[in-house]
N, C-alpha and C positions, 0 to 999 in steps of 0.2 A: 757497667762494663762490658763492652762487647766480648759475641762469643767467641773470636778468637783469641781475645786474653784470657777468658775463664777456660776455654779447651788447655790453653798451657797452661797454665795455674794447676790444674785437675792431674795433667803429666806429669812434672814437676811434682807431686805429692806421690807419686807414683814413681817416682824414681825410674821414670824413662826418657830414650832417646826419642826422637820423632819418629825414625825407622819401626822402633817400641812399638809404639803405639798407636800407630795408623795400619801396622799391619797390610792387606791387601781392600783393605776399602776404600781407600784414595791414596794417590801418589805420594812421595814424601813432598815431592819437590812444589805440587798444589797443596796440600796440609800446611808448608812452611810459610806460604804468603795468607793462609786464613789464620794461624796465629798472628800475623802480623796487620790481622786485619786488612789485608790487599784485595783479597779474592773472599769472595761470599761461599760459604758452604750450604746444599742443596739439603732441605729435612730428613730426606732421606738418607744422606750420608750421613749428617750430623746423628742420627738414632743409632745406625749399623755402627757408625765408631763411640757411643757410649754402651752399645750395648755388648761391644768388641772389649771394652775397658772394665765391664762391672760397674759404669758409672750410673745410678737411677737416674731417671728420665726425668723425675719431678723434682729430685734434689740439682740436676740442672741447671733447671727451668727457672726453680725458687730462686735463685743465687745468682742472675743474671742481673736484679737489680739492688742489691746489698753493697756496696762498692767497702765501707771502711769495715765489715764482717767477712768482707773475702779477703780483707790484706792483713785482719789478724790469722784467718785460715789457712792464710797463704807460708808464712810465718810458725804456724803452729805444725803445717804439713811437713816443712824443713826440716824444724824442731824433732820429729817424727824420724823423720828417713834417718837424723843422724843418732838420731838413741838405737835404732832398731840396727844400725849398720856399727856400732860400738858395740853392743851386745851379742853381736850376731862373730869380733873378731874379725870383718868385713875391711881392711883399712884402704882397698881398691875402690869401694860404694864411699867410703867416706871422704876422701879424694873427689871422688868422681860429683859430689853434692856441693862443692865449690864451681865447677861448670855451671849446675843447675840454679845455681843462686844467681849465677850471672846474669843468666838465661830470662830470671824471673821478673815479673811485673812491681816488684819491688822499688823502693824509693832510694840513692843512691846510698845514701847515709844508712837503709837498714839491711842491704846489699853487704856493706863492709863492716856492718853489726852482726849479722851471718855468718860472714867468711873468716873470721875470728873466731867466731865460736865453732866452725867447721873446727878449725886448724887446731883448735883447741882440744877437741875431740881424740884430733891425730894424734897430737902432742902429749893424748894422753894412754894413749897404746905404744907409747915408745916400752922397752924393754929396759931393765936396770943398767945395760953396758951400755945402753946408748945415749949423746950429749943432749943434755937440754938446750928449748931455747928459752932462754933466760928472757930476753926481750918478749916474748909471746907470752910470757906467763906472766908479766910485770902487765902488760896492758891488760888482760882477762882481770887480776887482781885489781887493776885502777878503774875497769866496769863494774865492779863488786861492789865498790866505795863511791861510787859515783854519784851514791847519794845519801843523807846523814841516817835515814830509818831503815831497814830492811824492808823487801815489798817482794810482790813472787816472785819477779824480774828477776832480781839481783840476786833474791834468795835461790830461786832457782841454780844459777849461774855458777854460786860459790858453789852448791850441793854437786853441780859437774862437776867440777875442778878444784874442790879439796885436797887432792894429790897434790896442786903445787904448795900447800901454806905446810908450817913445818907441827908438830904436834901439839906444841904449847900454842897454839893462834888459833890451830882449827879448835883445839877444847875453849879456847875465851870466846871466840866467834858464835859456835854452835851453838852456847849456853846461853848467846845474846840474842839468838833468834827465837831456840825453845822460850826464853822468858818472856819476849812477844808474842809467840802462834802458839804456844800450848795449850792453850782453851779455843782456838778456833776451830769453829767446825765446818768450814770449811774444806772440801775435797780435795782441791786443788792445793791448798798448803798442807794437808794434811800428807799428802803425795809424798809431797817435797822433803817438808819434817821428820817423815818415815825414812827417806832415803839419806839425810844429814844423819840420824840415827844407826842409819846401817854403815853408813861410812864408817861414824866412827867406833863402832863394835869393829872393824876392820883394822882399823888404826891402833885399836890396844891389841889387837892380836900380835899385829906385825912387830908391834914396840914390847912386844911381851908385858902388857901393864893392863891384865885384864880385869883388875880390882877396877880400874877407871870406867870398866864400862858399864855396875851396876846402876847409877844416877842413868847412864842413856836408857840403858834397857827398861827401867821403870816405869820413865819418860809414855817410851811405846807402850809400855802395858796398859797404860791409861788413855789410848786411844781404841774405840770399840772398834773391832773388825766388820769391814763390812767389804762386798764383793769389789768396789772400786780401789780398793787399798790390801788387797788377800796377797796381791804381790809381793808388797813390800813387807808385811809381815812375815811371810815365808821367810822371809832376806832376813831378817831381822833373827827369826828362830832358828836358821844356819847357824849367824855370825854368835849366838849367844850361846848357842850350844858349843861351839868350837870358844868360846873365851869360858863356858865352865868347867871343859873341860880341862883348860890349862888351869884352873885352882884347883880341880878337883880328883883330877887323873882318874877320875872314874869314865870307862868306856862305855857304858850308856850315853852318852854325850857323843860319841862318836857316831854310835847306832842313829842316832837323829841327826848328825850331821850325814852319812849316807844315806838313811831315809829322803830328806829334803833334797839332797843331788837326785836320785831316783825320782820324785815327782818331778823336779824342774825339765830332766828330760823323757819323761813320757808323757809328757804336758807339747811336747812339741821345743822347749827352747834348750836343745843339746847344748849346743855350744857354751852357753853361759852353765849348763850343769856341770860341764867339763871343767867350764873354768875355775869354779866351786872347788870341785874335787882336786884341781891341781894347788889351788890354792894351801888347802889344808893338807897333801901331802905336802907342799913346800912351806909351811907355818909350824905345823905339826911333825916336824921330822924326825927331830926325838925322841916321838914317843911312839907305843907299839901297835901297830894297826891291826884293826878288828880280823 
């Protein structure tokens, strides 16, 4: 990969437009041609540009000759931007991701796939009174079942858009995935599996069927906690506590929910913590507050 293409990949991974990325290092018009590999950038300007955007020099130069790895990295970076925007409830940033995808170095097929996912994230942010895009939801479902067995890719896709399925379908699909992957020690697989379990716990709360949560909570408890999956375990702790409150009406479980919300907010995930707080107020509105 050439320098301009790699710079572009880094810029898109940070969710920045060209003007934000270059600052005062070089002019935007000059940099635009660098990205297109039509202009050569001096070593001094390149280093200044990397430093300005907090890109480690060793990392940048080590990646110049690794095309296939960069392709995967670019997709991973776009996914990260989408997920961060979703959890921050930033619809504007999610909409802007579609423009970033168009500017990326991905193939046309991969661009269409990533834009479909970006539109799916936007669809997931809709409020209950907003009309669904049924055509988009069907396309995403078809992507999930594009192969006979679940793999990392379609498992993650299903996890992201579980709210597009009814409860019965989600129970059947999630149990199929758990059966296939519950003993897998791959960290990426464990992250997705725990995310699916967390989503199932949400659904059991929303449908007022807390007894259904026991199976999923038990599976999660068998996955040993480590730093890479700590966030997901914390989410499950919150939703399992909410489920237990629905069953027992014991206020100690509301206290656990409140403690989890406080932790998320104090560790920098304020939007997510607020979202959990709103969720618990909405779903447990008929029960006494702390």
